[in-house]
Structure formats: structure tokens, C-alpha cells
C-alpha positions, 0 to 999 in steps of 0.5 A: 421344043418349048421347055418348062420355066416359070410363066412371065407376065406380058407387059406393054410399054409407052416408049414415048420420044425415042429420048426415053434411050439418054433419059435417067429419070424415066429410065429408073422407073422402067429399071425399078418396074422390071427389078419387081418381076422375075427373070424372063428366059428370053424377051419376045418385043412388038414394036410399033415400028415395025409392020409387014403384010404377014407376021415376020419375026427380025433377025436371030444374029447373035449381035443384033444391029440396032436401027436408029429410026427417027423420021419426025421426031425432034426432042430434047436428044439429037439423032446424033446423041441417039446413034451412040445408044448401044444396046448388045443383047443376044438375038434368041435363035432358041426363041424364033424355034419355039414361035415358028411351033405356034405359028406361021412365021415369015423371017427377017434379018431385020434389026432392032428399031428404037421401039425394042431397044429405048425400052431395054436398054433401062428395063434390062441394062446388062442385055444378057437375056436373049432379044427377038422381035416380031412384027405387026402385021399390015392392016390388021385388025385389033380382033386378029392381033389380039388372037395373035396374041393368043397364040404367043400366050404358050410363050409366056406361060414357059417364061418368055416376057412378050413386050408390047412396045407403043403409046396409049397417045401418039400424035406427032402433030400434037406433041409440044416440044417442051417436056413438061407442057400442059396435058390437052383434055383429050389425051387425058381422057382417051388415056383414062378410057382406054386404061378402063377398058384394059383394066375391065378387059372390056376387049370389045370395046376396045377393039372399036377404039376408032369409034371412041371420042378423041381417037383420032386425036390420040392415034390419027394412025393405028401403030402405036395401039397395035402392040398392046392388042397383041399383049392383050391377047397374051394375057387373055390365058393368064388370071386376069389382073391389070397393074399401070406401074408408070403413067402421066403424060410428057410433051404434052400428049404424049402418054407414058403408061405402062401395063403390067398384065396377069397374076 
């Protein structure tokens, strides 16, 4: 049974490079953002780094394992350093039960990928809020993902933080090894285009992002924008309001834009 708690606005974080987990400067921005919000009763994370043939929830173990999944990554922090990161938040069996009341969801024992723990280690460093990961769905259209978010909105209206973790831009072939590299025009323009549509709730245009200028450069594959559609669906049940508490770029083309939905 889903109990009554204060509603919690859905959020989207551009988690960028995995080194975020060890970055005290970027981490301080995420910490300050989270401290400006009420405390959620639980956290449901939809990460770009997990997709299944059907909607699937991850482990509900008391101490979920962390996955150190860094294929194709070469940044300032070596994977060896990142494997030392710990985030000991508890699993969320009650949230999993609430989720099962809302949608048909498969079960998995999969642990948390870096799309979960890299931002949370800064946003909620006490690691005392139950966390559950929910997969994307293979081949799902943006509209389908949005409808999944609408199903999840009841959780957010009762105090669960639904957090999308991905990126407004994500092209590994275009990432510069230098953190402060200049941002190419295509990345700036796509980031601004998508942000304007989110602000204006022009979802039909955003659903058709593949036909937008620079779309194939910004997202040669769809998974990093996909969580945005889920949290936008959650936000459709809230009074409209959008803020961008964190903006900018790193490694040239990698957007850092984060979104707070609803009022």
C-alpha cells in the first residue's frame, strides 16, 4: 500500500563522466541542489546504463552491490580509483512493492550502475535513503517512456524521488580528453534546443528529437536522453515548472545540464 507523504519533484541529472563520483567541485553543486529540496522517503533511479526487453526493477537487497561499468571511458580518474567508491544506501523493498501495484515489472538481482551511485554519492552522501533502480525498455519510443513516467507519478506524489540519470548530450567519439576543452557549436545548440522544449513542455517536438539539427552528433545512440522522457512523464502530473540548477559543459561536448521539474 502506498502511504501519504509530501510530494517530491522528479529530477534529471546529466551525470557526465564516471569521474563525477570523485569530483568534489561538481559534487558540491549536486550536494547544494539536493540540500535545497525536501528529503525523499525513497529514491527510484532510471539510468541510461540499464535497459531490458521489458520494464525491470533491480535488486532490493539490504546492501545492493555497485557495478563498475566503464566500457569506452577514458577520463581523469582511472577505473581503479572508481572501483574504490562506496555507496552503502539500503535497497528499497517497500518501493518495489509500491511499484508492482502500479505497473507490471519484472524482477532482477542486478546491482546499481554508475548512473545511480555517481550522482547519489554527492546528492545524498549519508546513504540513508532506500534506493531502487528501474530499467529502460529496449527499443521504447520517447512517447512510450513518457507514459511509463506517467505511471510512476503516483510514487512521486507520495514522496519518492524519481531521478533520471543520463545526459543532454552524449557522444563518446566527440568527448575531448581535456576537462576544460572548448564546447563545439553543435553541442551548445542541441543542449539549448532541448532545454527550451523542456521549459515550454513541448513534448511532441522533443519526442521527435531524432529529426532535429545536430541530433546524431548529440546522441548517436538514444539511451542517455531516454531517462529524460521518463521523468518528464512523471512531471506531467505536477503543476508545470522547470528549473536548471546546474548547466555548462565538460570535456568539450558533454552537457552538465540538470533539470528540476514541477512546483
